[in-house]
N, CA, C and O atoms as a CHARMM CRD file, in Angstrom:
* protein
*
  376
    1    1 UNK  N      1.40300 -12.88600 -14.77700 PROA 1      0.00000
    2    1 UNK  CA     0.12700 -12.55200 -15.18600 PROA 1      0.00000
    3    1 UNK  C     -0.26200 -13.74200 -16.01200 PROA 1      0.00000
    4    1 UNK  O     -1.37200 -14.26700 -16.10600 PROA 1      0.00000
    5    2 UNK  N      1.25000 -14.17300 -16.78900 PROA 2      0.00000
    6    2 UNK  CA     0.62100 -14.96400 -18.06500 PROA 2      0.00000
    7    2 UNK  C      0.28200 -16.52900 -17.53700 PROA 2      0.00000
    8    2 UNK  O     -0.49900 -17.21800 -18.19400 PROA 2      0.00000
    9    3 UNK  N      0.91400 -17.05000 -16.31500 PROA 3      0.00000
   10    3 UNK  CA     0.37300 -17.81700 -16.01700 PROA 3      0.00000
   11    3 UNK  C     -0.86600 -18.24500 -15.76500 PROA 3      0.00000
   12    3 UNK  O     -1.25600 -19.39800 -15.95300 PROA 3      0.00000
   13    4 UNK  N     -1.78600 -16.95600 -15.15700 PROA 4      0.00000
   14    4 UNK  CA    -2.84900 -17.15500 -14.99400 PROA 4      0.00000
   15    4 UNK  C     -3.83300 -17.10900 -15.86700 PROA 4      0.00000
   16    4 UNK  O     -4.89700 -17.72100 -15.95900 PROA 4      0.00000
   17    5 UNK  N     -3.01400 -15.80500 -16.86500 PROA 5      0.00000
   18    5 UNK  CA    -4.00600 -16.37700 -18.23400 PROA 5      0.00000
   19    5 UNK  C     -4.34900 -17.30700 -18.96500 PROA 5      0.00000
   20    5 UNK  O     -5.36400 -17.46700 -19.64200 PROA 5      0.00000
   21    6 UNK  N     -2.98600 -18.25800 -18.72300 PROA 6      0.00000
   22    6 UNK  CA    -3.02600 -19.59600 -19.60600 PROA 6      0.00000
   23    6 UNK  C     -3.87700 -20.63400 -18.67800 PROA 6      0.00000
   24    6 UNK  O     -4.45000 -21.60900 -19.16500 PROA 6      0.00000
   25    7 UNK  N     -3.89000 -20.44500 -17.84100 PROA 7      0.00000
   26    7 UNK  CA    -4.60600 -21.31300 -17.00200 PROA 7      0.00000
   27    7 UNK  C     -6.40500 -20.96700 -17.02300 PROA 7      0.00000
   28    7 UNK  O     -7.27500 -21.83700 -16.98500 PROA 7      0.00000
   29    8 UNK  N     -6.60600 -19.67500 -17.08500 PROA 8      0.00000
   30    8 UNK  CA    -7.77900 -18.95100 -17.30300 PROA 8      0.00000
   31    8 UNK  C     -8.37200 -19.70900 -18.71100 PROA 8      0.00000
   32    8 UNK  O     -9.58800 -19.89200 -18.66200 PROA 8      0.00000
   33    9 UNK  N     -7.94300 -20.01000 -19.51300 PROA 9      0.00000
   34    9 UNK  CA    -8.29900 -20.03100 -21.07000 PROA 9      0.00000
   35    9 UNK  C     -8.05300 -21.63000 -20.68800 PROA 9      0.00000
   36    9 UNK  O     -9.12800 -22.04600 -21.12200 PROA 9      0.00000
   37   10 UNK  N     -7.58100 -22.47000 -20.32700 PROA 10     0.00000
   38   10 UNK  CA    -7.69300 -23.92200 -20.11600 PROA 10     0.00000
   39   10 UNK  C     -6.04600 -24.51500 -20.55300 PROA 10     0.00000
   40   10 UNK  O     -5.84800 -25.72100 -20.40400 PROA 10     0.00000
   41   11 UNK  N     -5.14200 -23.81900 -20.97500 PROA 11     0.00000
   42   11 UNK  CA    -4.25500 -24.07800 -21.19700 PROA 11     0.00000
   43   11 UNK  C     -3.11500 -24.19000 -20.61400 PROA 11     0.00000
   44   11 UNK  O     -2.28100 -23.29000 -20.51200 PROA 11     0.00000
   45   12 UNK  N     -2.99500 -25.62800 -20.08200 PROA 12     0.00000
   46   12 UNK  CA    -2.81700 -25.86800 -18.96100 PROA 12     0.00000
   47   12 UNK  C     -1.03900 -26.83000 -19.08100 PROA 12     0.00000
   48   12 UNK  O     -0.52400 -27.39800 -18.11800 PROA 12     0.00000
   49   13 UNK  N     -0.57600 -26.77900 -20.15400 PROA 13     0.00000
   50   13 UNK  CA     0.95800 -27.54800 -20.73200 PROA 13     0.00000
   51   13 UNK  C      1.32200 -26.87600 -22.05200 PROA 13     0.00000
   52   13 UNK  O      0.49600 -26.22400 -22.69100 PROA 13     0.00000
   53   14 UNK  N      2.57400 -27.05200 -22.43700 PROA 14     0.00000
   54   14 UNK  CA     3.24000 -26.60600 -24.07100 PROA 14     0.00000
   55   14 UNK  C      2.69100 -27.75500 -24.89900 PROA 14     0.00000
   56   14 UNK  O      2.37000 -27.47200 -26.05400 PROA 14     0.00000
   57   15 UNK  N      2.56300 -28.76400 -24.56700 PROA 15     0.00000
   58   15 UNK  CA     1.66400 -29.54000 -25.70300 PROA 15     0.00000
   59   15 UNK  C      0.08100 -28.85600 -25.77600 PROA 15     0.00000
   60   15 UNK  O     -0.38100 -28.86800 -26.91700 PROA 15     0.00000
   61   16 UNK  N     -0.50500 -28.46800 -25.08400 PROA 16     0.00000
   62   16 UNK  CA    -2.27600 -27.63800 -24.80600 PROA 16     0.00000
   63   16 UNK  C     -1.62500 -26.42000 -25.54500 PROA 16     0.00000
   64   16 UNK  O     -2.32300 -25.94200 -26.44000 PROA 16     0.00000
   65   17 UNK  N     -0.33600 -25.80400 -25.31100 PROA 17     0.00000
   66   17 UNK  CA    -0.45700 -24.93500 -26.55000 PROA 17     0.00000
   67   17 UNK  C     -0.47100 -24.81200 -27.81200 PROA 17     0.00000
   68   17 UNK  O     -1.18300 -24.13800 -28.55700 PROA 17     0.00000
   69   18 UNK  N      0.90600 -25.95900 -28.11800 PROA 18     0.00000
   70   18 UNK  CA     0.65200 -26.59300 -29.69800 PROA 18     0.00000
   71   18 UNK  C     -0.49500 -26.46000 -30.02700 PROA 18     0.00000
   72   18 UNK  O     -0.73800 -25.69300 -30.95900 PROA 18     0.00000
   73   19 UNK  N     -1.76500 -27.29800 -29.24300 PROA 19     0.00000
   74   19 UNK  CA    -2.27600 -28.19300 -29.76000 PROA 19     0.00000
   75   19 UNK  C     -3.72700 -26.82700 -30.35900 PROA 19     0.00000
   76   19 UNK  O     -4.59300 -27.05900 -31.20200 PROA 19     0.00000
   77   20 UNK  N     -3.51000 -25.34400 -29.48500 PROA 20     0.00000
   78   20 UNK  CA    -4.54700 -24.68800 -29.08600 PROA 20     0.00000
   79   20 UNK  C     -4.97100 -23.78100 -30.69600 PROA 20     0.00000
   80   20 UNK  O     -4.16000 -23.13300 -31.35800 PROA 20     0.00000
   81   21 UNK  N     -6.00400 -23.92400 -30.92700 PROA 21     0.00000
   82   21 UNK  CA    -6.51500 -22.92500 -32.00400 PROA 21     0.00000
   83   21 UNK  C     -5.69300 -21.17500 -31.93000 PROA 21     0.00000
   84   21 UNK  O     -5.51200 -20.49700 -30.91900 PROA 21     0.00000
   85   22 UNK  N     -5.31400 -20.82200 -33.43400 PROA 22     0.00000
   86   22 UNK  CA    -5.17300 -19.21600 -33.36400 PROA 22     0.00000
   87   22 UNK  C     -6.27100 -18.67800 -32.61000 PROA 22     0.00000
   88   22 UNK  O     -5.84600 -17.78900 -31.87200 PROA 22     0.00000
   89   23 UNK  N     -7.14600 -18.80000 -32.52700 PROA 23     0.00000
   90   23 UNK  CA    -8.23300 -18.04400 -31.86000 PROA 23     0.00000
   91   23 UNK  C     -8.36800 -18.19000 -30.37100 PROA 23     0.00000
   92   23 UNK  O     -9.00300 -17.45800 -29.61200 PROA 23     0.00000
   93   24 UNK  N     -7.52400 -19.47100 -30.02600 PROA 24     0.00000
   94   24 UNK  CA    -7.30200 -19.73100 -28.38600 PROA 24     0.00000
   95   24 UNK  C     -6.09100 -18.76300 -28.31300 PROA 24     0.00000
   96   24 UNK  O     -6.49900 -17.61600 -28.13400 PROA 24     0.00000
   97   25 UNK  N     -5.17100 -18.81400 -28.36600 PROA 25     0.00000
   98   25 UNK  CA    -3.87700 -18.17800 -28.09300 PROA 25     0.00000
   99   25 UNK  C     -4.30400 -16.58400 -28.38300 PROA 25     0.00000
  100   25 UNK  O     -3.83100 -15.97100 -27.42600 PROA 25     0.00000
  101   26 UNK  N     -4.82700 -15.85100 -29.06400 PROA 26     0.00000
  102   26 UNK  CA    -4.91900 -14.52400 -29.25200 PROA 26     0.00000
  103   26 UNK  C     -6.07100 -14.23400 -28.41900 PROA 26     0.00000
  104   26 UNK  O     -6.96800 -13.54600 -28.90600 PROA 26     0.00000
  105   27 UNK  N     -6.16300 -14.63100 -27.31400 PROA 27     0.00000
  106   27 UNK  CA    -6.83300 -14.69500 -26.13800 PROA 27     0.00000
  107   27 UNK  C     -5.98300 -13.84700 -25.13200 PROA 27     0.00000
  108   27 UNK  O     -6.47800 -13.02400 -24.36200 PROA 27     0.00000
  109   28 UNK  N     -4.57900 -14.15300 -25.22800 PROA 28     0.00000
  110   28 UNK  CA    -3.42400 -13.77000 -25.13600 PROA 28     0.00000
  111   28 UNK  C     -3.14700 -12.29900 -25.10000 PROA 28     0.00000
  112   28 UNK  O     -3.66500 -11.48200 -25.86200 PROA 28     0.00000
  113   29 UNK  N     -2.42600 -12.07300 -24.30600 PROA 29     0.00000
  114   29 UNK  CA    -1.94800 -10.66700 -24.28000 PROA 29     0.00000
  115   29 UNK  C     -0.47300 -10.50800 -25.39800 PROA 29     0.00000
  116   29 UNK  O      0.37700 -11.31900 -25.02900 PROA 29     0.00000
  117   30 UNK  N     -0.02800  -9.73500 -26.55100 PROA 30     0.00000
  118   30 UNK  CA     0.81400  -9.82800 -27.85200 PROA 30     0.00000
  119   30 UNK  C      2.03100 -10.57000 -26.89500 PROA 30     0.00000
  120   30 UNK  O      2.65200 -11.59100 -27.19400 PROA 30     0.00000
  121   31 UNK  N      2.21100  -9.57700 -25.40200 PROA 31     0.00000
  122   31 UNK  CA     3.39600  -9.99600 -25.06400 PROA 31     0.00000
  123   31 UNK  C      3.63600 -11.60900 -24.37800 PROA 31     0.00000
  124   31 UNK  O      4.57000 -12.39000 -24.55600 PROA 31     0.00000
  125   32 UNK  N      2.40700 -11.74200 -23.54200 PROA 32     0.00000
  126   32 UNK  CA     2.37900 -13.10500 -23.22400 PROA 32     0.00000
  127   32 UNK  C      2.43500 -14.44500 -24.16700 PROA 32     0.00000
  128   32 UNK  O      3.08200 -15.47500 -23.97700 PROA 32     0.00000
  129   33 UNK  N      1.63600 -14.13700 -25.14200 PROA 33     0.00000
  130   33 UNK  CA     1.61800 -14.90200 -26.41200 PROA 33     0.00000
  131   33 UNK  C      3.30900 -15.35300 -26.99800 PROA 33     0.00000
  132   33 UNK  O      3.70500 -16.43000 -27.44300 PROA 33     0.00000
  133   34 UNK  N      4.14400 -13.88500 -26.75400 PROA 34     0.00000
  134   34 UNK  CA     5.62200 -13.82300 -27.23700 PROA 34     0.00000
  135   34 UNK  C      6.30500 -14.57700 -26.42800 PROA 34     0.00000
  136   34 UNK  O      7.32600 -15.11500 -26.85700 PROA 34     0.00000
  137   35 UNK  N      5.91100 -14.76700 -25.16100 PROA 35     0.00000
  138   35 UNK  CA     6.53500 -15.08100 -24.13600 PROA 35     0.00000
  139   35 UNK  C      6.95300 -16.58200 -24.10100 PROA 35     0.00000
  140   35 UNK  O      8.03700 -17.13800 -23.93000 PROA 35     0.00000
  141   36 UNK  N      5.21600 -17.19500 -24.41000 PROA 36     0.00000
  142   36 UNK  CA     4.94800 -18.60500 -24.23500 PROA 36     0.00000
  143   36 UNK  C      5.78700 -19.11200 -25.61800 PROA 36     0.00000
  144   36 UNK  O      6.67200 -19.96100 -25.50900 PROA 36     0.00000
  145   37 UNK  N      5.48500 -18.60700 -26.73400 PROA 37     0.00000
  146   37 UNK  CA     6.22600 -18.99600 -28.12600 PROA 37     0.00000
  147   37 UNK  C      7.66600 -19.12000 -27.98000 PROA 37     0.00000
  148   37 UNK  O      8.34200 -20.04000 -28.44000 PROA 37     0.00000
  149   38 UNK  N      8.10000 -18.09900 -27.28800 PROA 38     0.00000
  150   38 UNK  CA     9.66700 -18.00100 -27.34100 PROA 38     0.00000
  151   38 UNK  C     10.00100 -19.38100 -26.14900 PROA 38     0.00000
  152   38 UNK  O     10.95700 -20.12500 -26.36600 PROA 38     0.00000
  153   39 UNK  N      9.20900 -19.56300 -25.06700 PROA 39     0.00000
  154   39 UNK  CA     9.55300 -20.62100 -24.51400 PROA 39     0.00000
  155   39 UNK  C      9.78900 -21.91300 -25.03000 PROA 39     0.00000
  156   39 UNK  O     10.79900 -22.61400 -25.08400 PROA 39     0.00000
  157   40 UNK  N      8.41400 -22.09100 -25.46200 PROA 40     0.00000
  158   40 UNK  CA     8.42600 -23.28300 -25.91500 PROA 40     0.00000
  159   40 UNK  C      9.49100 -23.65700 -27.58700 PROA 40     0.00000
  160   40 UNK  O      9.91900 -24.79500 -27.77800 PROA 40     0.00000
  161   41 UNK  N      9.77400 -22.42000 -28.68300 PROA 41     0.00000
  162   41 UNK  CA    10.57500 -22.28700 -29.24000 PROA 41     0.00000
  163   41 UNK  C     11.97200 -22.63900 -28.95500 PROA 41     0.00000
  164   41 UNK  O     12.42600 -23.50400 -29.70500 PROA 41     0.00000
  165   42 UNK  N     12.74800 -22.19000 -28.07400 PROA 42     0.00000
  166   42 UNK  CA    13.96400 -22.41000 -27.47400 PROA 42     0.00000
  167   42 UNK  C     13.83300 -23.55800 -26.76400 PROA 42     0.00000
  168   42 UNK  O     14.89800 -24.17200 -26.70000 PROA 42     0.00000
  169   43 UNK  N     12.82300 -24.13400 -26.14400 PROA 43     0.00000
  170   43 UNK  CA    12.94400 -25.18600 -24.78200 PROA 43     0.00000
  171   43 UNK  C     13.39500 -24.73800 -23.64100 PROA 43     0.00000
  172   43 UNK  O     13.88100 -25.54600 -22.85000 PROA 43     0.00000
  173   44 UNK  N     13.32000 -23.21800 -23.28900 PROA 44     0.00000
  174   44 UNK  CA    13.35600 -22.91500 -22.03700 PROA 44     0.00000
  175   44 UNK  C     12.59500 -23.62000 -20.63700 PROA 44     0.00000
  176   44 UNK  O     11.58800 -23.27700 -20.01700 PROA 44     0.00000
  177   45 UNK  N     13.27000 -24.41800 -20.50300 PROA 45     0.00000
  178   45 UNK  CA    12.45500 -25.23200 -19.04200 PROA 45     0.00000
  179   45 UNK  C     12.33000 -24.42400 -18.04700 PROA 45     0.00000
  180   45 UNK  O     11.31600 -24.70200 -17.40700 PROA 45     0.00000
  181   46 UNK  N     12.81900 -23.67600 -17.68700 PROA 46     0.00000
  182   46 UNK  CA    12.95700 -23.01400 -16.48800 PROA 46     0.00000
  183   46 UNK  C     11.92700 -21.97000 -16.22100 PROA 46     0.00000
  184   46 UNK  O     11.50500 -21.59900 -15.12500 PROA 46     0.00000
  185   47 UNK  N     11.50700 -21.45200 -17.73300 PROA 47     0.00000
  186   47 UNK  CA    10.30800 -20.82000 -17.92800 PROA 47     0.00000
  187   47 UNK  C      8.85800 -21.47100 -18.60400 PROA 47     0.00000
  188   47 UNK  O      7.84200 -20.82500 -18.85900 PROA 47     0.00000
  189   48 UNK  N      9.05800 -22.83000 -18.79700 PROA 48     0.00000
  190   48 UNK  CA     8.46500 -23.61900 -18.73000 PROA 48     0.00000
  191   48 UNK  C      7.67000 -23.58300 -17.50900 PROA 48     0.00000
  192   48 UNK  O      6.63100 -22.94400 -17.34400 PROA 48     0.00000
  193   49 UNK  N      8.36000 -24.45500 -16.54000 PROA 49     0.00000
  194   49 UNK  CA     8.52500 -25.02400 -15.31900 PROA 49     0.00000
  195   49 UNK  C      7.14700 -23.83500 -14.63700 PROA 49     0.00000
  196   49 UNK  O      5.98900 -24.00100 -14.25400 PROA 49     0.00000
  197   50 UNK  N      8.34700 -22.30400 -14.81100 PROA 50     0.00000
  198   50 UNK  CA     6.95600 -21.53100 -13.95300 PROA 50     0.00000
  199   50 UNK  C      5.66000 -21.35700 -14.74600 PROA 50     0.00000
  200   50 UNK  O      4.66400 -21.47800 -14.03300 PROA 50     0.00000
  201   51 UNK  N      5.38400 -21.07600 -16.18400 PROA 51     0.00000
  202   51 UNK  CA     4.06300 -21.06500 -16.51700 PROA 51     0.00000
  203   51 UNK  C      3.59900 -22.29600 -16.72000 PROA 51     0.00000
  204   51 UNK  O      2.57500 -22.20400 -17.39700 PROA 51     0.00000
  205   52 UNK  N      3.96800 -23.92100 -16.34800 PROA 52     0.00000
  206   52 UNK  CA     3.10200 -25.18300 -16.72300 PROA 52     0.00000
  207   52 UNK  C      2.96700 -25.76200 -15.25800 PROA 52     0.00000
  208   52 UNK  O      1.87200 -26.16500 -14.86400 PROA 52     0.00000
  209   53 UNK  N      4.22300 -25.80300 -14.36300 PROA 53     0.00000
  210   53 UNK  CA     4.46700 -26.80200 -13.63800 PROA 53     0.00000
  211   53 UNK  C      3.38300 -26.47100 -12.47200 PROA 53     0.00000
  212   53 UNK  O      3.14200 -25.27400 -12.31800 PROA 53     0.00000
  213   54 UNK  N      2.77700 -27.29400 -11.72500 PROA 54     0.00000
  214   54 UNK  CA     2.20300 -27.09900 -10.36300 PROA 54     0.00000
  215   54 UNK  C      2.88300 -26.42800  -9.38500 PROA 54     0.00000
  216   54 UNK  O      4.10000 -26.57200  -9.27700 PROA 54     0.00000
  217   55 UNK  N      1.92100 -25.32900  -8.26700 PROA 55     0.00000
  218   55 UNK  CA     3.20100 -24.35200  -7.50100 PROA 55     0.00000
  219   55 UNK  C      1.90500 -24.94400  -6.42000 PROA 55     0.00000
  220   55 UNK  O      0.81400 -25.44200  -6.69800 PROA 55     0.00000
  221   56 UNK  N      2.65600 -24.60000  -4.88700 PROA 56     0.00000
  222   56 UNK  CA     2.03700 -25.38000  -3.60200 PROA 56     0.00000
  223   56 UNK  C      1.48300 -23.82800  -3.37700 PROA 56     0.00000
  224   56 UNK  O      0.43400 -23.69200  -2.74800 PROA 56     0.00000
  225   57 UNK  N      2.11800 -22.75900  -3.84200 PROA 57     0.00000
  226   57 UNK  CA     1.77700 -21.94800  -2.96600 PROA 57     0.00000
  227   57 UNK  C      1.94700 -20.38500  -4.17600 PROA 57     0.00000
  228   57 UNK  O      2.98200 -20.47600  -4.83600 PROA 57     0.00000
  229   58 UNK  N      1.28600 -19.36400  -4.42700 PROA 58     0.00000
  230   58 UNK  CA     1.80100 -18.12800  -5.24500 PROA 58     0.00000
  231   58 UNK  C      1.41800 -16.71600  -4.08100 PROA 58     0.00000
  232   58 UNK  O      0.42800 -16.47000  -3.39200 PROA 58     0.00000
  233   59 UNK  N      2.24900 -16.26800  -4.21200 PROA 59     0.00000
  234   59 UNK  CA     2.01900 -14.75200  -3.75600 PROA 59     0.00000
  235   59 UNK  C      2.36300 -13.64400  -4.41800 PROA 59     0.00000
  236   59 UNK  O      3.41900 -13.55300  -5.04500 PROA 59     0.00000
  237   60 UNK  N      1.32400 -12.53500  -4.31100 PROA 60     0.00000
  238   60 UNK  CA     1.22400 -11.34800  -5.49500 PROA 60     0.00000
  239   60 UNK  C      0.96900 -10.55200  -4.77600 PROA 60     0.00000
  240   60 UNK  O      0.17500 -10.67900  -3.84400 PROA 60     0.00000
  241   61 UNK  N      1.82800  -9.18700  -5.16700 PROA 61     0.00000
  242   61 UNK  CA     1.12700  -8.04700  -4.76900 PROA 61     0.00000
  243   61 UNK  C      1.75700  -7.12500  -5.88500 PROA 61     0.00000
  244   61 UNK  O      2.78100  -7.25400  -6.55600 PROA 61     0.00000
  245   62 UNK  N      0.73900  -6.10700  -5.84300 PROA 62     0.00000
  246   62 UNK  CA     0.59400  -4.92900  -6.58400 PROA 62     0.00000
  247   62 UNK  C      0.72000  -3.60200  -6.28400 PROA 62     0.00000
  248   62 UNK  O     -0.19300  -2.79000  -6.44000 PROA 62     0.00000
  249   63 UNK  N      2.28300  -3.22900  -5.67700 PROA 63     0.00000
  250   63 UNK  CA     2.20900  -2.14200  -4.86700 PROA 63     0.00000
  251   63 UNK  C      1.84500  -0.54400  -6.05500 PROA 63     0.00000
  252   63 UNK  O      1.63200  -0.60600  -7.26600 PROA 63     0.00000
  253   64 UNK  N      1.87400   0.49900  -5.34700 PROA 64     0.00000
  254   64 UNK  CA     1.41400   1.68400  -6.30300 PROA 64     0.00000
  255   64 UNK  C      2.59500   2.26000  -7.39800 PROA 64     0.00000
  256   64 UNK  O      3.82200   2.17000  -7.42200 PROA 64     0.00000
  257   65 UNK  N      1.92900   2.67900  -7.98500 PROA 65     0.00000
  258   65 UNK  CA     2.80700   3.19800  -9.42900 PROA 65     0.00000
  259   65 UNK  C      2.65900   2.39900 -10.65200 PROA 65     0.00000
  260   65 UNK  O      2.20000   1.28100 -10.41900 PROA 65     0.00000
  261   66 UNK  N      2.88000   2.61100 -11.73200 PROA 66     0.00000
  262   66 UNK  CA     2.48700   2.27200 -12.75600 PROA 66     0.00000
  263   66 UNK  C      3.53400   1.02500 -13.38200 PROA 66     0.00000
  264   66 UNK  O      4.75400   1.05900 -13.54300 PROA 66     0.00000
  265   67 UNK  N      2.81100   0.22100 -13.58700 PROA 67     0.00000
  266   67 UNK  CA     4.04200  -0.99200 -13.88900 PROA 67     0.00000
  267   67 UNK  C      4.63000  -1.41600 -12.98900 PROA 67     0.00000
  268   67 UNK  O      5.62400  -2.01200 -13.40300 PROA 67     0.00000
  269   68 UNK  N      4.51300  -1.44000 -11.41300 PROA 68     0.00000
  270   68 UNK  CA     5.19800  -2.19000 -10.80900 PROA 68     0.00000
  271   68 UNK  C      4.51500  -3.34500 -10.13600 PROA 68     0.00000
  272   68 UNK  O      3.73500  -3.04600  -9.23200 PROA 68     0.00000
  273   69 UNK  N      4.64900  -4.38900 -10.37500 PROA 69     0.00000
  274   69 UNK  CA     3.88600  -5.45200  -9.32800 PROA 69     0.00000
  275   69 UNK  C      4.84300  -7.09700  -9.28400 PROA 69     0.00000
  276   69 UNK  O      5.60300  -7.27000 -10.23800 PROA 69     0.00000
  277   70 UNK  N      4.80500  -7.75700  -8.65200 PROA 70     0.00000
  278   70 UNK  CA     5.33000  -8.63500  -8.11900 PROA 70     0.00000
  279   70 UNK  C      5.12800  -9.66700  -7.61100 PROA 70     0.00000
  280   70 UNK  O      4.53100  -9.67200  -6.53500 PROA 70     0.00000
  281   71 UNK  N      5.55300 -10.88800  -8.20800 PROA 71     0.00000
  282   71 UNK  CA     4.64400 -12.37700  -7.85900 PROA 71     0.00000
  283   71 UNK  C      5.53700 -13.55200  -7.53400 PROA 71     0.00000
  284   71 UNK  O      6.28100 -13.88700  -8.45600 PROA 71     0.00000
  285   72 UNK  N      5.58700 -13.98800  -6.83100 PROA 72     0.00000
  286   72 UNK  CA     6.19000 -15.14000  -6.48900 PROA 72     0.00000
  287   72 UNK  C      5.89600 -16.44700  -6.08400 PROA 72     0.00000
  288   72 UNK  O      5.17100 -16.49100  -5.09000 PROA 72     0.00000
  289   73 UNK  N      6.25400 -17.57600  -6.57500 PROA 73     0.00000
  290   73 UNK  CA     5.67600 -18.84000  -6.79800 PROA 73     0.00000
  291   73 UNK  C      6.46700 -19.42400  -5.67500 PROA 73     0.00000
  292   73 UNK  O      7.66900 -19.15600  -5.66600 PROA 73     0.00000
  293   74 UNK  N      5.98600 -20.17900  -4.72900 PROA 74     0.00000
  294   74 UNK  CA     7.12600 -21.35900  -4.06800 PROA 74     0.00000
  295   74 UNK  C      6.33100 -22.06400  -3.31500 PROA 74     0.00000
  296   74 UNK  O      5.29400 -21.75300  -2.72900 PROA 74     0.00000
  297   75 UNK  N      7.13200 -23.41900  -3.40900 PROA 75     0.00000
  298   75 UNK  CA     6.52600 -24.80600  -2.88700 PROA 75     0.00000
  299   75 UNK  C      6.68200 -24.90700  -1.54000 PROA 75     0.00000
  300   75 UNK  O      7.65900 -24.56500  -0.87400 PROA 75     0.00000
  301   76 UNK  N      5.49400 -25.47700  -1.12200 PROA 76     0.00000
  302   76 UNK  CA     5.24100 -25.41600   0.41600 PROA 76     0.00000
  303   76 UNK  C      6.18300 -26.13300   1.21600 PROA 76     0.00000
  304   76 UNK  O      6.56900 -25.81600   2.34100 PROA 76     0.00000
  305   77 UNK  N      6.60800 -27.38700   0.36200 PROA 77     0.00000
  306   77 UNK  CA     7.84800 -28.34500   1.35300 PROA 77     0.00000
  307   77 UNK  C      9.10400 -27.36800   1.24300 PROA 77     0.00000
  308   77 UNK  O      9.96000 -27.68200   2.06900 PROA 77     0.00000
  309   78 UNK  N      9.47800 -26.20700   0.40800 PROA 78     0.00000
  310   78 UNK  CA    10.77100 -25.61300   0.59800 PROA 78     0.00000
  311   78 UNK  C     11.00900 -24.97400   1.83500 PROA 78     0.00000
  312   78 UNK  O     10.16000 -24.16900   2.21600 PROA 78     0.00000
  313   79 UNK  N     11.95200 -25.17100   2.49400 PROA 79     0.00000
  314   79 UNK  CA    11.95500 -24.59600   4.04500 PROA 79     0.00000
  315   79 UNK  C     12.30800 -23.46500   4.25100 PROA 79     0.00000
  316   79 UNK  O     12.50200 -23.05600   5.39600 PROA 79     0.00000
  317   80 UNK  N     12.51300 -22.49000   2.84200 PROA 80     0.00000
  318   80 UNK  CA    12.84600 -21.26100   3.13400 PROA 80     0.00000
  319   80 UNK  C     12.13000 -20.55200   2.16500 PROA 80     0.00000
  320   80 UNK  O     12.35500 -19.43300   1.70400 PROA 80     0.00000
  321   81 UNK  N     11.11600 -21.45700   1.88100 PROA 81     0.00000
  322   81 UNK  CA    10.09800 -20.81300   0.73600 PROA 81     0.00000
  323   81 UNK  C      9.00100 -19.17200   0.74100 PROA 81     0.00000
  324   81 UNK  O      8.82900 -18.14800   0.07900 PROA 81     0.00000
  325   82 UNK  N      8.41200 -19.99900   2.22200 PROA 82     0.00000
  326   82 UNK  CA     7.53900 -19.11700   2.59600 PROA 82     0.00000
  327   82 UNK  C      8.32900 -17.63800   3.05100 PROA 82     0.00000
  328   82 UNK  O      7.81300 -16.54700   2.81100 PROA 82     0.00000
  329   83 UNK  N      9.93700 -17.81900   3.88900 PROA 83     0.00000
  330   83 UNK  CA    10.04500 -16.44600   4.15900 PROA 83     0.00000
  331   83 UNK  C     10.70700 -15.80100   3.05300 PROA 83     0.00000
  332   83 UNK  O     10.83600 -14.58000   2.95700 PROA 83     0.00000
  333   84 UNK  N     11.22200 -16.84900   2.02200 PROA 84     0.00000
  334   84 UNK  CA    11.32100 -15.57400   0.84300 PROA 84     0.00000
  335   84 UNK  C     10.80900 -14.77000   0.19500 PROA 84     0.00000
  336   84 UNK  O     11.23700 -13.66600  -0.14300 PROA 84     0.00000
  337   85 UNK  N      9.52300 -15.43000  -0.10500 PROA 85     0.00000
  338   85 UNK  CA     7.72500 -15.18300  -0.43600 PROA 85     0.00000
  339   85 UNK  C      7.67700 -13.64800   0.51800 PROA 85     0.00000
  340   85 UNK  O      7.69200 -12.49100   0.09700 PROA 85     0.00000
  341   86 UNK  N      7.63300 -14.01000   1.52000 PROA 86     0.00000
  342   86 UNK  CA     7.12700 -12.81500   2.45600 PROA 86     0.00000
  343   86 UNK  C      8.41900 -11.60700   2.21800 PROA 86     0.00000
  344   86 UNK  O      8.10500 -10.44500   1.95900 PROA 86     0.00000
  345   87 UNK  N      9.38300 -11.88200   2.29800 PROA 87     0.00000
  346   87 UNK  CA    10.55900 -10.84600   1.94700 PROA 87     0.00000
  347   87 UNK  C     10.41700 -10.18500   0.40400 PROA 87     0.00000
  348   87 UNK  O     10.48600  -9.03300  -0.02500 PROA 87     0.00000
  349   88 UNK  N     10.19900 -11.40200  -0.16500 PROA 88     0.00000
  350   88 UNK  CA    10.17200 -10.27000  -1.68200 PROA 88     0.00000
  351   88 UNK  C      8.95000  -9.45800  -1.68400 PROA 88     0.00000
  352   88 UNK  O      8.97700  -8.43900  -2.37500 PROA 88     0.00000
  353   89 UNK  N      7.83500  -9.74800  -0.99600 PROA 89     0.00000
  354   89 UNK  CA     6.48000  -9.16200  -1.29500 PROA 89     0.00000
  355   89 UNK  C      6.92600  -7.57700  -0.50800 PROA 89     0.00000
  356   89 UNK  O      6.77400  -6.48400  -1.05400 PROA 89     0.00000
  357   90 UNK  N      7.50800  -7.79800   0.90900 PROA 90     0.00000
  358   90 UNK  CA     7.77200  -6.80800   1.69200 PROA 90     0.00000
  359   90 UNK  C      8.53300  -5.82100   1.23800 PROA 90     0.00000
  360   90 UNK  O      8.23500  -4.66500   1.53600 PROA 90     0.00000
  361   91 UNK  N      9.89400  -6.15500   0.26100 PROA 91     0.00000
  362   91 UNK  CA    10.52700  -5.15000  -0.72100 PROA 91     0.00000
  363   91 UNK  C      9.98500  -4.88000  -2.06400 PROA 91     0.00000
  364   91 UNK  O     10.43200  -3.88000  -2.62500 PROA 91     0.00000
  365   92 UNK  N      8.85900  -5.78500  -2.85300 PROA 92     0.00000
  366   92 UNK  CA     8.18400  -5.08600  -3.45800 PROA 92     0.00000
  367   92 UNK  C      7.09400  -3.76600  -3.11600 PROA 92     0.00000
  368   92 UNK  O      6.90000  -2.77400  -3.81800 PROA 92     0.00000
  369   93 UNK  N      6.64000  -4.01900  -2.16700 PROA 93     0.00000
  370   93 UNK  CA     5.96500  -2.94800  -1.30100 PROA 93     0.00000
  371   93 UNK  C      6.39600  -1.82600  -0.33000 PROA 93     0.00000
  372   93 UNK  O      5.59400  -1.23900   0.39500 PROA 93     0.00000
  373   94 UNK  N      7.43000  -1.62800  -0.36100 PROA 94     0.00000
  374   94 UNK  CA     8.33600  -0.51500  -0.11600 PROA 94     0.00000
  375   94 UNK  C      7.63000   0.78000  -0.61600 PROA 94     0.00000
  376   94 UNK  O      8.19700   1.86900  -0.51800 PROA 94     0.00000
């Protein structure tokens, strides 16, 4: 959800986050802001890539029950990506 919120508010890179006004940053939920700030502060490359790098496909499911949510991103060129995405969705919706 953080990735989608960043995109919705036009923050498409770590540099854009740093340049954003406090008001723009405040549009995200507190836990989302904390995640982005920590990823930038600690230079967490994998998290930054998940937040800002382009993806070819994004698959999401919201199984019944509070707090249960699954999202899988994968590149279309990854030969096992689609299979893993569907397996993750199937597992999350059981």
